[in-house]
PQR file with spaces between the fields and no chain letter, atoms N, CA, C, O and H, PARSE charges and radii, in Angstrom:
ATOM       1  N    MET     1     164.240  127.713  121.627 -0.4000 1.5000
ATOM       2  CA   MET     1     163.312  128.147  122.920 -0.0000 2.0000
ATOM       3  C    MET     1     163.962  126.716  124.087  0.5500 1.7000
ATOM       4  O    MET     1     164.761  125.796  123.915 -0.5500 1.4000
ATOM       5  N    THR     2     163.182  127.140  125.161 -0.4000 1.5000
ATOM       6  CA   THR     2     163.687  125.807  125.959 -0.0000 2.0000
ATOM       7  C    THR     2     162.566  125.259  126.451  0.5500 1.7000
ATOM       8  O    THR     2     161.486  125.850  126.422 -0.5500 1.4000
ATOM       9  H    THR     2     162.533  127.887  125.301  0.4000 1.0000
ATOM      10  N    TRP     3     162.795  123.636  127.129 -0.4000 1.5000
ATOM      11  CA   TRP     3     161.715  123.060  127.066 -0.0000 2.0000
ATOM      12  C    TRP     3     161.746  123.328  128.988  0.5500 1.7000
ATOM      13  O    TRP     3     160.996  122.530  129.550 -0.5500 1.4000
ATOM      14  H    TRP     3     163.672  123.156  127.152  0.4000 1.0000
ATOM      15  N    ILE     4     162.204  123.929  129.589 -0.4000 1.5000
ATOM      16  CA   ILE     4     162.338  123.925  130.800 -0.0000 2.0000
ATOM      17  C    ILE     4     161.548  125.681  131.129  0.5500 1.7000
ATOM      18  O    ILE     4     161.771  126.674  130.437 -0.5500 1.4000
ATOM      19  H    ILE     4     162.813  124.577  129.133  0.4000 1.0000
ATOM      20  N    ARG     5     160.813  125.635  132.110 -0.4000 1.5000
ATOM      21  CA   ARG     5     159.976  126.757  132.681 -0.0000 2.0000
ATOM      22  C    ARG     5     161.032  128.090  132.681  0.5500 1.7000
ATOM      23  O    ARG     5     162.136  127.969  133.211 -0.5500 1.4000
ATOM      24  H    ARG     5     160.632  124.828  132.672  0.4000 1.0000
ATOM      25  N    THR     6     160.734  129.007  132.227 -0.4000 1.5000
ATOM      26  CA   THR     6     161.469  130.261  132.269 -0.0000 2.0000
ATOM      27  C    THR     6     160.902  131.512  132.668  0.5500 1.7000
ATOM      28  O    THR     6     159.844  131.789  132.104 -0.5500 1.4000
ATOM      29  H    THR     6     159.837  129.105  131.796  0.4000 1.0000
ATOM      30  N    ILE     7     161.335  132.327  133.489 -0.4000 1.5000
ATOM      31  CA   ILE     7     160.605  133.511  133.883 -0.0000 2.0000
ATOM      32  C    ILE     7     160.694  134.567  132.544  0.5500 1.7000
ATOM      33  O    ILE     7     161.861  134.785  132.216 -0.5500 1.4000
ATOM      34  H    ILE     7     162.195  132.102  133.947  0.4000 1.0000
ATOM      35  N    PRO     8     160.013  135.028  131.994 -0.5600 1.5000
ATOM      36  CA   PRO     8     160.117  136.057  131.141  0.2800 2.0000
ATOM      37  C    PRO     8     160.804  137.391  131.698  0.5500 1.7000
ATOM      38  O    PRO     8     160.565  137.865  132.808 -0.5500 1.4000
ATOM      39  N    GLU     9     161.945  138.074  130.496 -0.4000 1.5000
ATOM      40  CA   GLU     9     162.184  139.218  131.086 -0.0000 2.0000
ATOM      41  C    GLU     9     161.279  140.370  131.788  0.5500 1.7000
ATOM      42  O    GLU     9     161.540  141.063  132.771 -0.5500 1.4000
ATOM      43  H    GLU     9     162.139  137.689  129.594  0.4000 1.0000
ATOM      44  N    ASN    10     160.155  140.345  130.974 -0.4000 1.5000
ATOM      45  CA   ASN    10     158.996  141.341  131.191 -0.0000 2.0000
ATOM      46  C    ASN    10     158.671  140.984  132.747  0.5500 1.7000
ATOM      47  O    ASN    10     158.629  141.837  133.633 -0.5500 1.4000
ATOM      48  H    ASN    10     159.943  139.782  130.175  0.4000 1.0000
ATOM      49  N    GLU    11     158.447  139.581  132.944 -0.4000 1.5000
ATOM      50  CA   GLU    11     158.097  139.304  134.295 -0.0000 2.0000
ATOM      51  C    GLU    11     158.943  139.368  135.513  0.5500 1.7000
ATOM      52  O    GLU    11     158.537  139.377  136.675 -0.5500 1.4000
ATOM      53  H    GLU    11     158.482  138.888  132.224  0.4000 1.0000
ATOM      54  N    ALA    12     160.202  139.412  135.088 -0.4000 1.5000
ATOM      55  CA   ALA    12     161.334  139.104  136.615 -0.0000 2.0000
ATOM      56  C    ALA    12     161.130  140.588  137.196  0.5500 1.7000
ATOM      57  O    ALA    12     160.784  141.724  136.871 -0.5500 1.4000
ATOM      58  H    ALA    12     160.532  139.404  134.144  0.4000 1.0000
ATOM      59  N    GLN    13     161.598  139.774  138.326 -0.4000 1.5000
ATOM      60  CA   GLN    13     161.479  141.122  139.631 -0.0000 2.0000
ATOM      61  C    GLN    13     162.962  141.083  140.516  0.5500 1.7000
ATOM      62  O    GLN    13     163.690  140.096  140.404 -0.5500 1.4000
ATOM      63  H    GLN    13     161.879  138.852  138.590  0.4000 1.0000
ATOM      64  N    GLY    14     163.268  142.003  141.221 -0.4000 1.5000
ATOM      65  CA   GLY    14     164.484  141.901  142.374 -0.0000 2.0000
ATOM      66  C    GLY    14     165.802  141.234  141.527  0.5500 1.7000
ATOM      67  O    GLY    14     166.237  141.437  140.394 -0.5500 1.4000
ATOM      68  H    GLY    14     162.677  142.805  141.312  0.4000 1.0000
ATOM      69  N    GLU    15     166.127  140.538  142.390 -0.4000 1.5000
ATOM      70  CA   GLU    15     167.467  140.334  141.810 -0.0000 2.0000
ATOM      71  C    GLU    15     167.882  139.429  140.469  0.5500 1.7000
ATOM      72  O    GLU    15     169.011  139.324  139.989 -0.5500 1.4000
ATOM      73  H    GLU    15     165.774  140.373  143.311  0.4000 1.0000
ATOM      74  N    LEU    16     166.706  138.833  140.023 -0.4000 1.5000
ATOM      75  CA   LEU    16     166.587  138.464  138.781 -0.0000 2.0000
ATOM      76  C    LEU    16     166.632  139.326  137.528  0.5500 1.7000
ATOM      77  O    LEU    16     167.341  139.231  136.526 -0.5500 1.4000
ATOM      78  H    LEU    16     165.789  138.918  140.413  0.4000 1.0000
ATOM      79  N    ALA    17     165.775  140.108  137.827 -0.4000 1.5000
ATOM      80  CA   ALA    17     165.826  141.322  136.961 -0.0000 2.0000
ATOM      81  C    ALA    17     166.855  141.869  136.585  0.5500 1.7000
ATOM      82  O    ALA    17     167.132  141.969  135.390 -0.5500 1.4000
ATOM      83  H    ALA    17     165.199  140.185  138.641  0.4000 1.0000
ATOM      84  N    GLU    18     167.788  142.434  137.772 -0.4000 1.5000
ATOM      85  CA   GLU    18     168.721  142.939  137.917 -0.0000 2.0000
ATOM      86  C    GLU    18     170.076  142.189  136.787  0.5500 1.7000
ATOM      87  O    GLU    18     170.915  142.713  136.054 -0.5500 1.4000
ATOM      88  H    GLU    18     167.563  142.353  138.743  0.4000 1.0000
ATOM      89  N    LEU    19     169.669  140.438  137.194 -0.4000 1.5000
ATOM      90  CA   LEU    19     170.803  139.458  136.511 -0.0000 2.0000
ATOM      91  C    LEU    19     170.742  139.544  134.945  0.5500 1.7000
ATOM      92  O    LEU    19     171.646  139.352  134.132 -0.5500 1.4000
ATOM      93  H    LEU    19     168.987  140.013  137.790  0.4000 1.0000
ATOM      94  N    TYR    20     169.086  139.976  134.692 -0.4000 1.5000
ATOM      95  CA   TYR    20     169.111  139.785  133.400 -0.0000 2.0000
ATOM      96  C    TYR    20     169.132  141.074  132.789  0.5500 1.7000
ATOM      97  O    TYR    20     168.938  141.064  131.574 -0.5500 1.4000
ATOM      98  H    TYR    20     168.351  140.132  135.353  0.4000 1.0000
ATOM      99  N    ALA    21     169.315  142.150  133.314 -0.4000 1.5000
ATOM     100  CA   ALA    21     169.725  143.663  132.938 -0.0000 2.0000
ATOM     101  C    ALA    21     171.348  143.488  132.351  0.5500 1.7000
ATOM     102  O    ALA    21     171.717  143.819  131.224 -0.5500 1.4000
ATOM     103  H    ALA    21     169.474  142.159  134.302  0.4000 1.0000
ATOM     104  N    ALA    22     172.310  142.804  133.557 -0.4000 1.5000
ATOM     105  CA   ALA    22     173.642  142.421  133.163 -0.0000 2.0000
ATOM     106  C    ALA    22     174.090  141.762  132.156  0.5500 1.7000
ATOM     107  O    ALA    22     175.043  141.982  131.408 -0.5500 1.4000
ATOM     108  H    ALA    22     172.010  142.535  134.472  0.4000 1.0000
ATOM     109  N    ALA    23     173.051  140.633  132.208 -0.4000 1.5000
ATOM     110  CA   ALA    23     173.166  139.688  130.858 -0.0000 2.0000
ATOM     111  C    ALA    23     172.564  139.915  129.729  0.5500 1.7000
ATOM     112  O    ALA    23     173.179  139.402  128.793 -0.5500 1.4000
ATOM     113  H    ALA    23     172.277  140.455  132.816  0.4000 1.0000
ATOM     114  N    GLY    24     171.201  140.713  129.286 -0.4000 1.5000
ATOM     115  CA   GLY    24     170.773  141.056  128.329 -0.0000 2.0000
ATOM     116  C    GLY    24     171.647  141.948  127.001  0.5500 1.7000
ATOM     117  O    GLY    24     172.671  142.618  127.132 -0.5500 1.4000
ATOM     118  H    GLY    24     170.702  141.130  130.045  0.4000 1.0000
ATOM     119  N    HIS    25     171.095  141.768  126.116 -0.4000 1.5000
ATOM     120  CA   HIS    25     171.401  142.193  124.883 -0.0000 2.0000
ATOM     121  C    HIS    25     170.432  142.779  124.461  0.5500 1.7000
ATOM     122  O    HIS    25     169.747  142.154  123.650 -0.5500 1.4000
ATOM     123  H    HIS    25     170.263  141.224  126.010  0.4000 1.0000
ATOM     124  N    GLY    26     170.038  144.058  124.804 -0.4000 1.5000
ATOM     125  CA   GLY    26     169.262  145.221  123.949 -0.0000 2.0000
ATOM     126  C    GLY    26     167.702  144.483  124.480  0.5500 1.7000
ATOM     127  O    GLY    26     166.725  144.367  123.741 -0.5500 1.4000
ATOM     128  H    GLY    26     170.594  144.565  125.463  0.4000 1.0000
ATOM     129  N    GLY    27     167.755  144.102  125.722 -0.4000 1.5000
ATOM     130  CA   GLY    27     166.260  143.144  126.230 -0.0000 2.0000
ATOM     131  C    GLY    27     166.427  141.966  125.812  0.5500 1.7000
ATOM     132  O    GLY    27     165.344  141.535  125.417 -0.5500 1.4000
ATOM     133  H    GLY    27     168.549  144.197  126.322  0.4000 1.0000
ATOM     134  N    ASN    28     167.252  141.215  125.698 -0.4000 1.5000
ATOM     135  CA   ASN    28     167.070  139.928  124.789 -0.0000 2.0000
ATOM     136  C    ASN    28     168.285  139.182  126.010  0.5500 1.7000
ATOM     137  O    ASN    28     169.464  139.536  126.022 -0.5500 1.4000
ATOM     138  H    ASN    28     168.132  141.564  126.019  0.4000 1.0000
ATOM     139  N    VAL    29     167.799  138.278  126.829 -0.4000 1.5000
ATOM     140  CA   VAL    29     168.468  137.125  127.564 -0.0000 2.0000
ATOM     141  C    VAL    29     168.775  135.827  126.752  0.5500 1.7000
ATOM     142  O    VAL    29     167.886  134.997  126.566 -0.5500 1.4000
ATOM     143  H    VAL    29     166.842  137.991  126.819  0.4000 1.0000
ATOM     144  N    ASP    30     170.167  135.642  126.221 -0.4000 1.5000
ATOM     145  CA   ASP    30     170.452  134.277  125.757 -0.0000 2.0000
ATOM     146  C    ASP    30     169.834  132.883  126.961  0.5500 1.7000
ATOM     147  O    ASP    30     170.116  132.736  128.150 -0.5500 1.4000
ATOM     148  H    ASP    30     170.890  136.317  126.373  0.4000 1.0000
ATOM     149  N    HIS    31     168.901  132.013  126.037 -0.4000 1.5000
ATOM     150  CA   HIS    31     168.281  130.893  126.462 -0.0000 2.0000
ATOM     151  C    HIS    31     169.143  130.204  127.680  0.5500 1.7000
ATOM     152  O    HIS    31     168.707  129.743  128.735 -0.5500 1.4000
ATOM     153  H    HIS    31     168.672  132.133  125.071  0.4000 1.0000
ATOM     154  N    ILE    32     170.248  130.263  127.300 -0.4000 1.5000
ATOM     155  CA   ILE    32     171.243  129.629  128.102 -0.0000 2.0000
ATOM     156  C    ILE    32     171.609  129.971  129.590  0.5500 1.7000
ATOM     157  O    ILE    32     172.027  129.232  130.482 -0.5500 1.4000
ATOM     158  H    ILE    32     170.602  130.638  126.443  0.4000 1.0000
ATOM     159  N    LEU    33     171.394  130.997  129.589 -0.4000 1.5000
ATOM     160  CA   LEU    33     171.210  132.028  130.830 -0.0000 2.0000
ATOM     161  C    LEU    33     169.475  131.643  131.592  0.5500 1.7000
ATOM     162  O    LEU    33     169.187  131.388  132.762 -0.5500 1.4000
ATOM     163  H    LEU    33     171.055  131.597  128.865  0.4000 1.0000
ATOM     164  N    LYS    34     168.707  131.731  130.521 -0.4000 1.5000
ATOM     165  CA   LYS    34     167.138  131.938  131.218 -0.0000 2.0000
ATOM     166  C    LYS    34     166.874  130.746  131.603  0.5500 1.7000
ATOM     167  O    LYS    34     165.834  130.693  132.260 -0.5500 1.4000
ATOM     168  H    LYS    34     168.940  131.939  129.571  0.4000 1.0000
ATOM     169  N    VAL    35     167.563  129.464  131.413 -0.4000 1.5000
ATOM     170  CA   VAL    35     167.321  128.305  131.863 -0.0000 2.0000
ATOM     171  C    VAL    35     167.571  128.565  133.685  0.5500 1.7000
ATOM     172  O    VAL    35     167.009  127.950  134.591 -0.5500 1.4000
ATOM     173  H    VAL    35     168.407  129.507  130.879  0.4000 1.0000
ATOM     174  N    HIS    36     168.243  129.293  133.762 -0.4000 1.5000
ATOM     175  CA   HIS    36     168.129  129.446  135.064 -0.0000 2.0000
ATOM     176  C    HIS    36     167.653  130.666  136.092  0.5500 1.7000
ATOM     177  O    HIS    36     168.119  131.162  137.118 -0.5500 1.4000
ATOM     178  H    HIS    36     168.700  129.792  133.025  0.4000 1.0000
ATOM     179  N    SER    37     166.580  130.865  135.342 -0.4000 1.5000
ATOM     180  CA   SER    37     165.629  131.903  135.721 -0.0000 2.0000
ATOM     181  C    SER    37     165.094  131.386  137.257  0.5500 1.7000
ATOM     182  O    SER    37     164.898  132.285  138.075 -0.5500 1.4000
ATOM     183  H    SER    37     166.201  130.462  134.508  0.4000 1.0000
ATOM     184  N    LEU    38     164.904  130.294  137.588 -0.4000 1.5000
ATOM     185  CA   LEU    38     163.714  129.946  138.668 -0.0000 2.0000
ATOM     186  C    LEU    38     164.875  130.143  139.823  0.5500 1.7000
ATOM     187  O    LEU    38     164.455  130.333  140.964 -0.5500 1.4000
ATOM     188  H    LEU    38     165.062  129.564  136.924  0.4000 1.0000
ATOM     189  N    HIS    39     166.371  130.112  139.610 -0.4000 1.5000
ATOM     190  CA   HIS    39     167.149  130.020  140.534 -0.0000 2.0000
ATOM     191  C    HIS    39     168.018  130.689  139.850  0.5500 1.7000
ATOM     192  O    HIS    39     168.747  130.290  138.943 -0.5500 1.4000
ATOM     193  H    HIS    39     166.712  129.958  138.682  0.4000 1.0000
ATOM     194  N    PRO    40     167.849  132.498  140.655 -0.5600 1.5000
ATOM     195  CA   PRO    40     169.010  133.127  140.362  0.2800 2.0000
ATOM     196  C    PRO    40     170.353  133.181  140.998  0.5500 1.7000
ATOM     197  O    PRO    40     171.113  134.120  140.763 -0.5500 1.4000
ATOM     198  N    ALA    41     170.731  132.020  141.948 -0.4000 1.5000
ATOM     199  CA   ALA    41     171.910  132.289  142.216 -0.0000 2.0000
ATOM     200  C    ALA    41     172.558  131.158  141.660  0.5500 1.7000
ATOM     201  O    ALA    41     173.537  130.721  142.265 -0.5500 1.4000
ATOM     202  H    ALA    41     170.113  131.257  142.140  0.4000 1.0000
ATOM     203  N    GLY    42     172.048  130.401  140.228 -0.4000 1.5000
ATOM     204  CA   GLY    42     172.459  129.478  139.778 -0.0000 2.0000
ATOM     205  C    GLY    42     173.087  130.396  138.340  0.5500 1.7000
ATOM     206  O    GLY    42     174.217  130.220  137.886 -0.5500 1.4000
ATOM     207  H    GLY    42     171.253  130.756  139.736  0.4000 1.0000
ATOM     208  N    MET    43     172.183  131.278  137.839 -0.4000 1.5000
ATOM     209  CA   MET    43     172.574  132.440  136.962 -0.0000 2.0000
ATOM     210  C    MET    43     173.398  133.284  137.326  0.5500 1.7000
ATOM     211  O    MET    43     174.034  133.824  136.421 -0.5500 1.4000
ATOM     212  H    MET    43     171.264  131.421  138.208  0.4000 1.0000
ATOM     213  N    ARG    44     173.613  133.592  138.383 -0.4000 1.5000
ATOM     214  CA   ARG    44     174.663  134.519  138.930 -0.0000 2.0000
ATOM     215  C    ARG    44     176.101  133.554  138.519  0.5500 1.7000
ATOM     216  O    ARG    44     177.110  134.036  138.004 -0.5500 1.4000
ATOM     217  H    ARG    44     173.096  133.153  139.118  0.4000 1.0000
ATOM     218  N    ALA    45     175.973  132.553  138.768 -0.4000 1.5000
ATOM     219  CA   ALA    45     177.301  131.474  139.300 -0.0000 2.0000
ATOM     220  C    ALA    45     177.581  131.163  137.439  0.5500 1.7000
ATOM     221  O    ALA    45     178.655  131.413  136.891 -0.5500 1.4000
ATOM     222  H    ALA    45     175.153  132.162  139.186  0.4000 1.0000
ATOM     223  N    HIS    46     176.437  130.621  136.761 -0.4000 1.5000
ATOM     224  CA   HIS    46     176.774  130.977  135.049 -0.0000 2.0000
ATOM     225  C    HIS    46     177.372  132.129  134.425  0.5500 1.7000
ATOM     226  O    HIS    46     178.424  131.997  133.800 -0.5500 1.4000
ATOM     227  H    HIS    46     175.564  130.418  137.206  0.4000 1.0000
ATOM     228  N    PHE    47     176.881  133.096  134.518 -0.4000 1.5000
ATOM     229  CA   PHE    47     177.284  134.355  134.411 -0.0000 2.0000
ATOM     230  C    PHE    47     178.977  134.456  134.395  0.5500 1.7000
ATOM     231  O    PHE    47     179.868  134.405  133.546 -0.5500 1.4000
ATOM     232  H    PHE    47     176.026  133.204  135.025  0.4000 1.0000
ATOM     233  N    GLY    48     178.870  134.623  135.790 -0.4000 1.5000
ATOM     234  CA   GLY    48     179.992  134.583  136.371 -0.0000 2.0000
ATOM     235  C    GLY    48     181.337  133.948  135.658  0.5500 1.7000
ATOM     236  O    GLY    48     182.407  134.508  135.416 -0.5500 1.4000
ATOM     237  H    GLY    48     178.147  134.665  136.479  0.4000 1.0000
ATOM     238  N    LEU    49     180.827  132.269  135.344 -0.4000 1.5000
ATOM     239  CA   LEU    49     181.706  131.693  134.727 -0.0000 2.0000
ATOM     240  C    LEU    49     181.986  131.982  133.136  0.5500 1.7000
ATOM     241  O    LEU    49     183.108  131.959  132.631 -0.5500 1.4000
ATOM     242  H    LEU    49     179.958  131.814  135.540  0.4000 1.0000
ATOM     243  N    TYR    50     180.844  132.241  132.485 -0.4000 1.5000
ATOM     244  CA   TYR    50     180.786  132.792  131.274 -0.0000 2.0000
ATOM     245  C    TYR    50     181.757  133.789  131.095  0.5500 1.7000
ATOM     246  O    TYR    50     182.642  133.602  130.260 -0.5500 1.4000
ATOM     247  H    TYR    50     179.933  132.260  132.896  0.4000 1.0000
ATOM     248  N    ARG    51     181.723  134.788  131.735 -0.4000 1.5000
ATOM     249  CA   ARG    51     182.310  136.349  132.209 -0.0000 2.0000
ATOM     250  C    ARG    51     184.020  135.912  132.062  0.5500 1.7000
ATOM     251  O    ARG    51     184.823  136.381  131.255 -0.5500 1.4000
ATOM     252  H    ARG    51     181.005  134.940  132.413  0.4000 1.0000
ATOM     253  N    ALA    52     184.265  134.869  133.111 -0.4000 1.5000
ATOM     254  CA   ALA    52     185.595  134.509  133.218 -0.0000 2.0000
ATOM     255  C    ALA    52     186.067  133.989  132.192  0.5500 1.7000
ATOM     256  O    ALA    52     187.165  134.380  131.796 -0.5500 1.4000
ATOM     257  H    ALA    52     183.612  134.488  133.766  0.4000 1.0000
ATOM     258  N    VAL    53     185.448  133.094  131.575 -0.4000 1.5000
ATOM     259  CA   VAL    53     186.192  132.759  130.145 -0.0000 2.0000
ATOM     260  C    VAL    53     186.212  133.323  129.310  0.5500 1.7000
ATOM     261  O    VAL    53     187.301  133.345  128.736 -0.5500 1.4000
ATOM     262  H    VAL    53     184.556  132.777  131.896  0.4000 1.0000
ATOM     263  N    MET    54     185.139  134.088  128.725 -0.4000 1.5000
ATOM     264  CA   MET    54     185.408  134.806  127.722 -0.0000 2.0000
ATOM     265  C    MET    54     186.716  136.424  128.093  0.5500 1.7000
ATOM     266  O    MET    54     187.357  136.975  127.198 -0.5500 1.4000
ATOM     267  H    MET    54     184.254  134.071  129.192  0.4000 1.0000
ATOM     268  N    GLN    55     186.757  136.723  129.217 -0.4000 1.5000
ATOM     269  CA   GLN    55     187.276  137.926  129.553 -0.0000 2.0000
ATOM     270  C    GLN    55     188.463  137.397  130.673  0.5500 1.7000
ATOM     271  O    GLN    55     189.219  138.272  131.096 -0.5500 1.4000
ATOM     272  H    GLN    55     186.237  136.275  129.945  0.4000 1.0000
ATOM     273  N    GLY    56     188.586  136.478  130.998 -0.4000 1.5000
ATOM     274  CA   GLY    56     189.670  136.319  132.344 -0.0000 2.0000
ATOM     275  C    GLY    56     190.719  136.419  131.893  0.5500 1.7000
ATOM     276  O    GLY    56     191.442  137.177  132.541 -0.5500 1.4000
ATOM     277  H    GLY    56     187.971  135.768  130.654  0.4000 1.0000
ATOM     278  N    THR    57     191.417  135.727  130.535 -0.4000 1.5000
ATOM     279  CA   THR    57     193.349  135.685  130.259 -0.0000 2.0000
ATOM     280  C    THR    57     193.067  136.102  129.135  0.5500 1.7000
ATOM     281  O    THR    57     192.025  136.214  128.491 -0.5500 1.4000
ATOM     282  H    THR    57     190.830  135.112  130.009  0.4000 1.0000
ATOM     283  N    ASP    58     194.665  136.434  128.881 -0.4000 1.5000
ATOM     284  CA   ASP    58     195.258  137.022  127.843 -0.0000 2.0000
ATOM     285  C    ASP    58     195.794  136.075  126.582  0.5500 1.7000
ATOM     286  O    ASP    58     196.393  136.367  125.547 -0.5500 1.4000
ATOM     287  H    ASP    58     195.512  136.343  129.404  0.4000 1.0000
ATOM     288  N    GLY    59     195.407  135.049  127.023 -0.4000 1.5000
ATOM     289  CA   GLY    59     195.957  133.864  126.070 -0.0000 2.0000
ATOM     290  C    GLY    59     195.428  134.074  124.288  0.5500 1.7000
ATOM     291  O    GLY    59     196.076  134.049  123.241 -0.5500 1.4000
ATOM     292  H    GLY    59     194.920  134.812  127.864  0.4000 1.0000
ATOM     293  N    LEU    60     194.281  134.233  124.519 -0.4000 1.5000
ATOM     294  CA   LEU    60     193.396  134.256  123.111 -0.0000 2.0000
ATOM     295  C    LEU    60     192.550  135.326  123.196  0.5500 1.7000
ATOM     296  O    LEU    60     191.854  135.365  124.210 -0.5500 1.4000
ATOM     297  H    LEU    60     193.755  134.253  125.370  0.4000 1.0000
ATOM     298  N    PRO    61     192.397  136.433  122.187 -0.5600 1.5000
ATOM     299  CA   PRO    61     191.458  137.287  121.861  0.2800 2.0000
ATOM     300  C    PRO    61     190.004  137.151  122.403  0.5500 1.7000
ATOM     301  O    PRO    61     189.397  136.085  122.294 -0.5500 1.4000
ATOM     302  N    ARG    62     189.418  138.330  123.030 -0.4000 1.5000
ATOM     303  CA   ARG    62     188.311  137.704  122.832 -0.0000 2.0000
ATOM     304  C    ARG    62     187.540  137.176  121.661  0.5500 1.7000
ATOM     305  O    ARG    62     186.966  136.087  121.649 -0.5500 1.4000
ATOM     306  H    ARG    62     189.911  139.196  123.118  0.4000 1.0000
ATOM     307  N    VAL    63     187.575  138.034  120.684 -0.4000 1.5000
ATOM     308  CA   VAL    63     187.072  137.970  119.581 -0.0000 2.0000
ATOM     309  C    VAL    63     187.408  136.739  119.176  0.5500 1.7000
ATOM     310  O    VAL    63     186.509  136.234  118.504 -0.5500 1.4000
ATOM     311  H    VAL    63     188.042  138.918  120.693  0.4000 1.0000
ATOM     312  N    GLU    64     188.605  135.871  119.359 -0.4000 1.5000
ATOM     313  CA   GLU    64     188.853  134.502  118.650 -0.0000 2.0000
ATOM     314  C    GLU    64     187.800  133.594  119.511  0.5500 1.7000
ATOM     315  O    GLU    64     187.071  132.708  119.065 -0.5500 1.4000
ATOM     316  H    GLU    64     189.336  136.282  119.905  0.4000 1.0000
ATOM     317  N    ARG    65     187.907  134.019  120.777 -0.4000 1.5000
ATOM     318  CA   ARG    65     186.702  132.998  121.749 -0.0000 2.0000
ATOM     319  C    ARG    65     185.634  133.322  121.136  0.5500 1.7000
ATOM     320  O    ARG    65     185.237  132.237  120.714 -0.5500 1.4000
ATOM     321  H    ARG    65     188.499  134.738  121.139  0.4000 1.0000
ATOM     322  N    GLU    66     184.810  134.201  120.765 -0.4000 1.5000
ATOM     323  CA   GLU    66     183.452  134.213  120.628 -0.0000 2.0000
ATOM     324  C    GLU    66     183.209  133.743  119.078  0.5500 1.7000
ATOM     325  O    GLU    66     182.175  133.168  118.740 -0.5500 1.4000
ATOM     326  H    GLU    66     185.132  135.083  121.108  0.4000 1.0000
ATOM     327  N    MET    67     184.235  134.040  118.208 -0.4000 1.5000
ATOM     328  CA   MET    67     184.219  133.177  117.245 -0.0000 2.0000
ATOM     329  C    MET    67     184.459  131.444  117.386  0.5500 1.7000
ATOM     330  O    MET    67     184.675  130.914  116.296 -0.5500 1.4000
ATOM     331  H    MET    67     185.075  134.507  118.483  0.4000 1.0000
ATOM     332  N    ILE    68     184.454  130.985  117.969 -0.4000 1.5000
ATOM     333  CA   ILE    68     185.439  129.639  118.751 -0.0000 2.0000
ATOM     334  C    ILE    68     183.882  129.049  119.188  0.5500 1.7000
ATOM     335  O    ILE    68     183.358  127.968  118.919 -0.5500 1.4000
ATOM     336  H    ILE    68     184.279  131.415  118.854  0.4000 1.0000
ATOM     337  N    ALA    69     183.347  130.269  120.008 -0.4000 1.5000
ATOM     338  CA   ALA    69     181.779  129.978  120.891 -0.0000 2.0000
ATOM     339  C    ALA    69     180.855  129.886  119.426  0.5500 1.7000
ATOM     340  O    ALA    69     180.027  129.002  119.207 -0.5500 1.4000
ATOM     341  H    ALA    69     183.772  131.147  120.227  0.4000 1.0000
ATOM     342  N    LEU    70     181.123  130.766  118.686 -0.4000 1.5000
ATOM     343  CA   LEU    70     180.027  130.636  117.221 -0.0000 2.0000
ATOM     344  C    LEU    70     179.918  129.830  116.640  0.5500 1.7000
ATOM     345  O    LEU    70     178.806  129.460  116.264 -0.5500 1.4000
ATOM     346  H    LEU    70     181.795  131.485  118.864  0.4000 1.0000
ATOM     347  N    THR    71     181.211  129.118  116.269 -0.4000 1.5000
ATOM     348  CA   THR    71     181.326  127.994  115.293 -0.0000 2.0000
ATOM     349  C    THR    71     180.851  127.053  116.141  0.5500 1.7000
ATOM     350  O    THR    71     179.860  126.429  115.762 -0.5500 1.4000
ATOM     351  H    THR    71     182.115  129.418  116.575  0.4000 1.0000
ATOM     352  N    VAL    72     181.421  126.743  117.432 -0.4000 1.5000
ATOM     353  CA   VAL    72     180.520  125.836  118.360 -0.0000 2.0000
ATOM     354  C    VAL    72     178.863  125.299  118.097  0.5500 1.7000
ATOM     355  O    VAL    72     178.351  124.194  117.917 -0.5500 1.4000
ATOM     356  H    VAL    72     182.226  127.250  117.740  0.4000 1.0000
ATOM     357  N    SER    73     178.411  126.521  118.171 -0.4000 1.5000
ATOM     358  CA   SER    73     177.073  126.754  118.463 -0.0000 2.0000
ATOM     359  C    SER    73     176.439  126.355  117.255  0.5500 1.7000
ATOM     360  O    SER    73     175.600  125.454  117.233 -0.5500 1.4000
ATOM     361  H    SER    73     178.826  127.419  118.317  0.4000 1.0000
ATOM     362  N    ALA    74     176.876  127.113  116.050 -0.4000 1.5000
ATOM     363  CA   ALA    74     176.618  126.344  114.722 -0.0000 2.0000
ATOM     364  C    ALA    74     176.658  125.042  114.559  0.5500 1.7000
ATOM     365  O    ALA    74     175.633  124.368  114.464 -0.5500 1.4000
ATOM     366  H    ALA    74     177.557  127.845  116.068  0.4000 1.0000
ATOM     367  N    VAL    75     178.064  124.465  114.502 -0.4000 1.5000
ATOM     368  CA   VAL    75     177.764  123.044  114.500 -0.0000 2.0000
ATOM     369  C    VAL    75     176.749  121.889  115.576  0.5500 1.7000
ATOM     370  O    VAL    75     176.474  120.690  115.582 -0.5500 1.4000
ATOM     371  H    VAL    75     178.897  125.013  114.579  0.4000 1.0000
ATOM     372  N    ASN    76     176.453  123.055  116.372 -0.4000 1.5000
ATOM     373  CA   ASN    76     175.357  122.002  116.988 -0.0000 2.0000
ATOM     374  C    ASN    76     174.180  122.330  117.042  0.5500 1.7000
ATOM     375  O    ASN    76     173.410  121.959  117.928 -0.5500 1.4000
ATOM     376  H    ASN    76     176.676  124.029  116.368  0.4000 1.0000
ATOM     377  N    GLY    77     173.854  123.161  115.984 -0.4000 1.5000
ATOM     378  CA   GLY    77     172.940  123.706  115.809 -0.0000 2.0000
ATOM     379  C    GLY    77     171.846  124.658  116.482  0.5500 1.7000
ATOM     380  O    GLY    77     170.623  124.667  116.345 -0.5500 1.4000
ATOM     381  H    GLY    77     174.480  123.462  115.264  0.4000 1.0000
ATOM     382  N    CYS    78     172.753  125.511  117.307 -0.4000 1.5000
ATOM     383  CA   CYS    78     172.137  126.851  118.018 -0.0000 2.0000
ATOM     384  C    CYS    78     171.863  127.581  117.279  0.5500 1.7000
ATOM     385  O    CYS    78     172.571  127.680  116.277 -0.5500 1.4000
ATOM     386  H    CYS    78     173.747  125.504  117.418  0.4000 1.0000
ATOM     387  N    HIS    79     170.919  128.268  117.412 -0.4000 1.5000
ATOM     388  CA   HIS    79     171.103  129.793  116.451 -0.0000 2.0000
ATOM     389  C    HIS    79     171.216  130.904  117.676  0.5500 1.7000
ATOM     390  O    HIS    79     170.444  131.862  117.627 -0.5500 1.4000
ATOM     391  H    HIS    79     170.343  128.188  118.226  0.4000 1.0000
ATOM     392  N    TYR    80     172.050  130.815  118.649 -0.4000 1.5000
ATOM     393  CA   TYR    80     172.689  132.021  119.170 -0.0000 2.0000
ATOM     394  C    TYR    80     174.036  131.857  119.438  0.5500 1.7000
ATOM     395  O    TYR    80     174.696  132.796  119.882 -0.5500 1.4000
ATOM     396  H    TYR    80     172.677  130.037  118.689  0.4000 1.0000
């Protein structure tokens, strides 16, 4: 959980609700994105960067990128 005040999914409206829908996994938005909830333009930019990194090039399959991200998160003690 973040220490930064965030807007919960069930309270999001307008652009933020749309961004949550696009970024969510079964109604759950990763905390790394949710910290931008008070500034939807920042969330949009962060999510765009994430998608570009994870899907944008052919040099490394997405599944391997996801495995690298998972490993880094585990090493850093992140649960997601």
